[in-house]
N, C-alpha and C positions, 0 to 999 in steps of 0.2 A: 820442687817448689821454687818459684821465682819471686824475689823481692826487688822492687824497682820503683821509680817515680811514677805516679799516676798521670794519665793523659786523659784528654776529652773522651777518648774511645772507651774508657772504663766507667763512664757515668752510669750506665744501666746496671752494671755489676755492683757499683758502690751503693746505689739506691736500693738494690735488692738486699744487700747485706744490711743496710740501715733498717729496712723493714723487718728483717729477721731478728735483729739485735734489740731494737727499741719499740717494736710493735706499733709503728706508725709510719706514714709515708714521708719520704723526703722528696718533695715535688721537684720537677725540672726547674721551675722558677726559683725555688730556694737554693738549688744546687748552683745555678747560674749566678744568683746574687752573692753567694758565699765564695765560690771558687773562681769565678770569672770577673766579677765586678768589685771585689774588695779593693779599697783605695790604695793600699800598700801591697797588693798582691797576695797570693796564697800558694801553698805547696801541700803535697800529699804523697805518702808512700803506700804502696799496696803489696800484698802477697797474693800470688796467683798460683792455683793448684788445679790442674786439669782444665784450664781455661776459665775458672771461676775465681772471682775476688773473694778470698777467705779472710782477709784482714786489711784494715785501713787505718792510717795514722795521718790525720789532716792537721793543717795549721794555718792560721790567719796571720799575715804580716802586720805588725803594729809598730808605730814610732812612738817612743817615749821622750818626754822632756824632763831634764833635771838641771841643776845649777851648772853642771859641767858641759851642757850641750844636749845632743840627741843620742838616744840609744836605740838600737834595732832589736826588735823582739818578735817572737812568734807566740801565738795563743793556740795550743792544741785544741782540736775539735773533731768530733765524729771519730773518736778512737774506739775501734770495735774489732771484734774477732768472732768468726763463725763459731757457734756453740760446740761443734765437733772438734775444734782446734784449740780450745782453751786449756791452759795449764791450771791444775786444780790447787796447787800449793804455791805459797810465796817463794819457796826454795827453788822452784823450777824456772828455768829460763824459757818462758813461753814465747809464743809467736808474737804477742803484742810487744814484748820487750825487744825482740829481734827487729820488728818493723820500726819500732820507735828508735832504736839505735841507728838504723839506716836513715831515718828522717833527720836526726841530729847530725849525722856525719855528712850529709849532703846539702845542708842549708846553713848559711852563715848567719849568726845572730850573737848579740851580747847576752841574751838570756831568753828563756821561755817561761811562761807563767800560765797559771790556770786555777780553776776552782773545782777540784775533783771531789768525789765522795771520799769519806774517811778511808775506806778500803783501798781505793785507787791512789790516794795520797801516800799511804804506807808503801804500797807497791812501787810507786814512783821513786820514793826515797831509797828503798832497798835495792831496786834493780835498774833504775834509770838515772841515778845520781842527782835526784832532786834534793832541795833543802828539806829539813824538817818543816812540817806545815804549821801555819798559824791559823787563826780564825778571824773572819771579818766581824766587825761590830755593826749590828743592826740597831738603829735608833727608831723607837716606836712611840707614838703619841696619840692618845685618845682625842678624837675630834670634839672640839667645843667652840664657843665663840658666838658671834652674831652674824646673821646673814645681811645685816645692814652696814658692815664694815666698808668705809669709803675713805678716800683722801682726795683733796682737791689738786694735788700735784702729780698723781700717778693714775694710770689707767691700765686695764688688762685687755688683752686680745687673745684669740685662740685660732688655730688653723695654720697649716704649713704655708699657705699662700700669703700669710701676713708677715713673713720674715724673709729677708734676703741673705744670700751668702756673705755679701760685703759687710752688712751690719753685724752678723754673727761673728765673723772673723775679727771685727773691731772689738766686740765685747770680749772675745776669748783673749786677744792680745792684752787687754787691760787687766785681766785676772790671772793669766797663766803662770806668771812668775811667783805668785804666792803659793804655789804647790811645790813641794819638795821633789816629787816624782809622779808624773801623770801621763796618761795617754795624751798625745797631741790632738786635742779635739777641735780641729779646724772644721770649717763648714762642709767640706767634701766628705769627711768622716761622719759628721753628725747626720747629714742628709741621707748618706748611704745606710748608716746604722739604724736610723729610726724612721725616716720618711719613706724610704724606698724598700723596706723589708717586706717581702711577700707574706701574706697570711697572718700578720700580726699588726696590731694597731697601737701606735704610740701617739700621745697627744701633746702638743706644745701649749704651755701657758706663757704668754709673753707680757712683760711689764715694760711700759713706756712712760716717758715724761708726757704729761697731759698736754702741755702747750708746745714744747719743741718737737715732740714726736720721736725723740731718739730712744734707742733700745737701752733699757736699764738692766734687765735680767730675763732669764729664760729657764723654765722648768719643763722637763720632758717626763711624762708620767703615763701610767695606765691604771685601770681599775681591775682588781682581782677580788671577787667576793665582796666583802665589806671594807676592803682596804684600798687606799690610794697609794700606789707605789711610785716613789720618786726615783726614776732611773738616772737622771742627770740634772744637776742644778748649776747654772752659770750665773753667778751673783756676786757682786762686790760686797765686802763686809758691811758697809754702811747701809746697804739695801736689804740685807738678809732678813731682818725682823719684819719689815713691812711686807716683803714678798711672801714669807711663810704665812703671814696673816691672810693674804689673798688665797694661797693654796689651801689653807685650812677652811677658809670660807667656801671655796669651791667644793671641798669634800662635804662640808655641812649641807650645802644646797642639794647635793646628790644623795644625801641620806647615808653616808658612809660612817664607819665607826672609828677607823684608825688611819694614821699616815705612817709610812715606813720609808726609811732610806738607809743607805750604808755610809759610814763615815769613820775613817781611821782616827782613833783617839788622839793622835798627835797632830791631826790636821787643824788648820785654822777654823775657828767657829765651833769646835766640838763642845767646849765648856759652855758656851753661850746657849747652844741648843739644849744641853742637859738642864741648865738653869731655867729654860723656858718650858720645860715639861716633858722633853723627850727622854725616854728610859732606854739605856743600853741593854742589848741582849746578845748572846753568843750566836753567831751565824755559821755559815758553812766554811770549810777549810779553804785556804789559798796557799800557793806553793810556787817555787821557782826552780829552774834549772839554769845554773850559771855557766855561760860559755865564754864570756869575754874577760879580759884582764882588768884588774883593779876594781872589781865589784864584789861585795861580800853580802852574805845572807842578811845580816842585821840591817844594812842599809835598805835592801829591797823590802824586807818584811816591815820594817819600821817606818819607811818614808813613802811607800806607795799609797797615793791618795785614790783609793778605789771608789767606784760607784756601782750601783746595782746593774747599770747598763753594761759595764765591762764584762760581767759574767753572762748576761743574757745574749751577748753577740754570738757566743759559741754554742 
């Protein structure tokens, strides 16, 4: 068996393994979007046996911002092993662990992060040196209000053609320092992540000054069942209340029942949202593998300002 870095020639084998493991197709367009067009690059390790890809450990490169500067990270994705090669017990050093060890040995990073299942979070801690996992906090609010909500100073727009990279970058610069630890969500990342993703639709809700026309806030959302899911929210503190009113009004007009978003309880605005009717719920696990110097688990788990879109990328 050979364990090595994946190349473009492995695409067909990786996609076939994905179909076997997840019972759905990974299209060529999705593969290109993820592994060729990611704004900070990507990497993957594969195990080859008899010319067949039998294991894969992928990762998206990610830049994080914090008060001390920029940190380099990877977000593992498409971690999969052929059913015939899987270890059955946590005590066994299975093929996924060996391919994962190769991935971490051959890629420089300050840390890796992800949102695994409970079982894989435990496996990562026991066999790949990850931190003990924590859980994201999901804020949920039942939709209420009036469809006649208006303000003379603000207006809303929708559609990706209504926003430019320059104004999105200016909005991000105005709010990014209020986050303790966050993915650097500049326009190139946002457009790749949401606008350009194949086979999925994410919608922007844009808030502008009615008279000056300057960008005040941006919400990226989708609708799932009867819920409006807020994947990312770019909004200064002073505008949050009004903007959430517009978002709830949108959900009301579409006949939806709930709004949901992820927010770290230590993050700015958390208490304000709870006071306004959002109820916290326990979400899925999140976890880190520390590779750089001077970083500890309590900082990463406590300071990471996560959003629902951070998980959905992988």
